[in-house]
N, C-alpha and C positions, 0 to 999 in steps of 0.2 A: 173573877173579881166581879163584884156586884156593880151595876151599873145606874145611873139616874138620868131622867129626860131631861133636856134643855131646850127650850123652845128659842130660836134666834131668827131674825131678819135680816137679810143682806142686801145689798144692791145688785141690781140685775147682772151685772158685768162681773162682779164677784161670784155669783151663782153659777154663771155659764163656764166660768174658769174652773170651779171645782168640780162641775159636772163632767167636763171635758177630761180633767185630770181622773177621774174615777173610772171613765171609759177607757183611758190609756192602760191604767193599772189594772183593769179589770176587777175593780173592788166597788164598794159602795161610797155613796157621798158621806154618808155617816163617818166611815173610816178615815176619808180624807180630811174631813172637819177634826177629828179625833187628833189625828197625826200633826195636823197644822196647830191646834191648839196647844198639843204636848211641846211643839218645837218652840212655839211662842213663850209659853211659861219657863222653859229652860233658859231662854235667852233672857228673859226677865231676872232670874235667879243668877244669872252669870253677872249682872249688873251689881250684885252685892257682894261677889267674890272678888279675890284679886284678879286684876286683868293684865295680861302679859303682851297685849298689843302695844305697837310703838305709839299709835295715835287712833283717835277715832274720827269718823268722817260721815257725812250725810250724801246722799245719791239723788240729785234732784233732776227732773225732766231725764229719768234713769234708762229710758228705752229697754233695751234688753241686758243691761249691765255691764257693758264694756268697762266704764270707767270704774265700776265696782271691782271687775277682776283685776285690773291694773292696781287701783290702791290696795286691795288686800294682799296683793303679790309682793308688796314692799312693807308688810307689816301692819297695815291699816285694819281698822274693824268697823264696818258699817253699822250704824245705830238708827238709820232711818232712810227711807227711799220712797220717791213719790214719781208716778208715771200713770197717766190717765187712758193709753190705749189698751183696751181688753185683750188684744192679741199679744202685745209686748208684756203685759202684766203676766199672761199665761207663760211665756217663754222665761221670764223673770224667776216666777216661782218654781218652774221646773228644775232650773239651774241654781238657785241660790237659796230656795227654800222659805223665801219671803215674799208675801204678796205686797207689792207697793201700795200705799195710800195713793187715792185717785185724783181728782182735780185738785192742783196745788192752790188754785185760787180760793178753795173751800177750807183749806188748812189752816189752822188758828196757830200762828209761828210761836205762841207761848207753850204749845204742846210738843214741838220738836224738841229732841234730847240735845243736851248740849254736846257740843263735838269740837274738835281742832281744827278739822279742814272740811269747808263746804265745797263739793263739785257739781257743776251742771253744764250740759250741753243745751242751752236754752234756744228757743226760736227766736229769731230778730224780727221786730215790727216796728214800723213808724212810731214816733213819738209826736204829739200834737204841739207844735209851736204856737198855734192859736190858742190852745186851752190853757197854756201857760200865761200867754199875753192877757187873755181875759181876766184871769186871777190876779193879775198885776193891776190892771185897770180898775178892779173892784177893792183895790187895797187888801187883798189876800196874800199871806206869805205862803208861796207855793212849796218851798223847800225840796229836797231831793225825794221826799215822798209823792209829792203832787206833780213832779216832772215827769215821774215813771208810771203814775197812776193809768190803769187800763191797757197795761202792757203786761206780758208774763214776765218781763224783768222786774217789774214793782215787787213781784213774789219772791224773788232772790233779795231784793233790797229790804223788804219786811223781815225777812229771817236773819240776814245778817245784823241789821240794826238791832233785833231782840237778843240774839245769842252770841253776837262777837266773836266768830271762831278766829283763831290766830292767824288763819291763810285761807285762801280760797283759789280753785282753779276753774275758769269758765272758759268753754269751747264753742265756735261758732264758726260760720263760712267766712273763707277769707275775704268776701266782699262786703263783711259787716262794716269795715271802715269808710267804705264809698254808699253805704246803703242810705236812701233818703237824702243824698247828696253831702253825705257826712254828718248829717244833723244826729242819725241816731246812734253813732260811736261817740260824738262829742257829748250827748247827756249820758251815756253809759259810764265813760272814762270821769266826766265830772261829777256825776253822782257818787261813784266809788271813791273818789278824792274827798269830797265833801264830808263822807262818812269817815274820813281820816285812816283809810286804806292806801298805802303806798303800792302804786301798780306799775307792772310791766307788760308788755304785750308784743308779739312776734307771730307771724305767719311761718308755719313750719310744714315741710311736706314729708308726708309719711313713708315715702320710698327709701328713706333711711332704714326701715325696719321691715317693710313688705314690699313685694314687687308691685306696687300701685302708686301711681302719680296722685297725691291728695292732699292738698293744701287746705289748711286750716288755721284759723286765729286763735290763739291761745292768750287768755289774760291772767295773770296770776298776781294776786294781792296778799301783803301782809299787814296785819294790824298794828298801826302806829301808836295807838293807845297802849299797846302791849309790849311792843318791842322798842318803841322810840323812834326817832328820825333817821336813824343810821342804819337802813334796809339793806341797800346795795346789792340787791339780787341780780343774777346774771343768768341768762338761759342756758342751759348746758350745751356742751359740745354734743354733735350727733355723729353716730358711727356711720361707717360706709358698708351698706349691706350687700351681702354676696347672694341674696336670695334672688333667684329668677322666677319668672311665671311657670316654667315647666316643672320646677321643683314642688308646687303647690297642687298640681292638677291630679285627678283621680286617673288611676289607669284603665278601669273599665267603665263607661259610661253610656248610660242607657239612650238609645236613639231617640227617645222623646225631646232629648235636648237640642238635636240636630235641627236646624232651619228648614222649614218647608220650602219647596221650590217657589212658591208664590211669595213668601216672605222674603226669601233670599233675592228674588228678582226685583220686588219692591225696592227694597233697601240699595241694591244696586243703582236701579233708575233714579232714585231719590238723590242719592249722592251725586250722579252723572249731571242730573239737572241743576243742582247747586253750584256744581264745580263749572259749569258753562256759564253761571251768572258770576263767577269769581268769588264764590263764598266757599267755607271750609266745612261746610255742614256733611254730615254722613255718618256712615258707621264707623267702627274702630275695629279693624282686624289687628289682634293681639301680637306682638312679638314675643315669641316662646321663650326667647333668650334675653328678654329685658323685662319692662314694667307696663302696665296697663293703664288706660286713662282711669278717671275717677269712677268708682261704683256708685251709683245713684239710687235712690229709693224707687225710681221709675224702670229700673232693670226688668222688672217683671213682665214690661209692656212688649218689649220686641228684643231686649238684649243687645240692641245695636252698638252701644258705647263700648262694649268689651266682647267681641266673637273671637271663639278659639279656631284656628284653621284645621282642616282634618284632610288626610289625604284620601283622593278619589271620592270626596263627599262635600257637601254644602257645609259652611262652618257651624259651629254650635255654639249654646248658651253655656256660661259657667253654671255648674250645678250648686245648690245652697251650700253644702259642705264646702266646695271651693270658695263660695263668698265668704265664707267663716274663715277660711284662711287667708283669704286677700285681706281681712281686716285684722289678722293676728289671733283670732280666738283659739284657744287650746282645742285638741282633738276631743277632749271629754265632753266639750258643749253640747247640749242636747237641743235639736232642732225638732220641736213638737208642733209646729203649725204648717199650713200649707205652704207649697213651693211660693206663691204669690206673695203671703205675709212674710215668709223668711227673705224674701229678695227685698222686700220694703224694710226689714228690720236691719238687715246687714248693711243696705245702703244708707240708712239713717244713723249708724253707728260710729264708733270711733275706730282708730288703729290702735289696739289694745297695747302692744308693747311700747309705743311712743308715748302714750298716757302714763305707762309704768315708769319711764325714763323720766319724765316731767315729775310725776310723783316722788320719786327718790329724791330728785334735786330739791323739791320743796321742803321734804322732812329733814334731809340734811341742813339745809339753810336754817331752818326752824332750830336744830339741835345746836348748830354753830352760834347763833344769835342768843340762845338760851345759856350756853357755856361761857360766852364772852360777859353776859350780864352776871353769871354766878361769880366768875372771877373779879368783877368790879365789886361785888358785895364783899367778897372775902377780902379784898385788899382794902 
């Protein structure tokens, strides 16, 4: 096959990702670019063909794609993703074949493809009451756009306002409701309602699906412009998990994950010092027949929140693969970054089967509301 030269310029982080992938696959950068462009063109062509997916969704603040795996597992098709961290982009590309768009603040909302559901695990930041008050004093109408300006939530608002998806799922730490003395959640909920979305929210523990105590707040919204005022969404019941920690542990683990005497002594002394002061700070020696503490992005530092007891040995950290399992990622999920980055990525991710459970409830509720509307039209 004849070939033609094409000169392209890419951002540094994209070049680094492509270069790393070329090294992993023992091929050239040119071959990676060719393969990526071929996949991209194939996806564009698919847009003009019959699409048998149940719904389309976009994946914002995508991380390594935990939300994507969940929504695809119930029949969704991802049509757009955004993630700024270059290491997460690398993992995302290796597992999903898409390189997410970078900094969401630079993305023009008009270029985002149409979609049915928006999903996002966004960072929480304080909103400036002073900024809103200043605009009021100047006689300027701030509205929901100005209220959220300067925060990453604003970028979700821009896209919701422009594309009007039927529904959305937002995920955050459980303390979002109390963040900044409740001001953050107040503005988020008021903003979404001002945009005429009916919202429901609930704090859910991932231990119903994985052997990990992990509480997160989920905000689910439905477009009242599309569905009308009778939304009546109720969060689904949760199953009772029978999986315990020992079920997800690897059989043969390298000694490099075992804590050194120096680190183990430090953690024990640290815990003893705080216990004497009446504090509960300290390491967490996990119950193999139960659930762990919450896996955090700082796990790479000392692994102290989840330590695995070992017979006649110091305890050990979880391996990156065990962290993936603790979050419910499938075994085929590729870990293509350093252990440090892998710990950060899984610690920042979501409990995949929990998200899939919510995704199924959202799409079922959409189907139910659209069926009721169809029946009204027929009558």
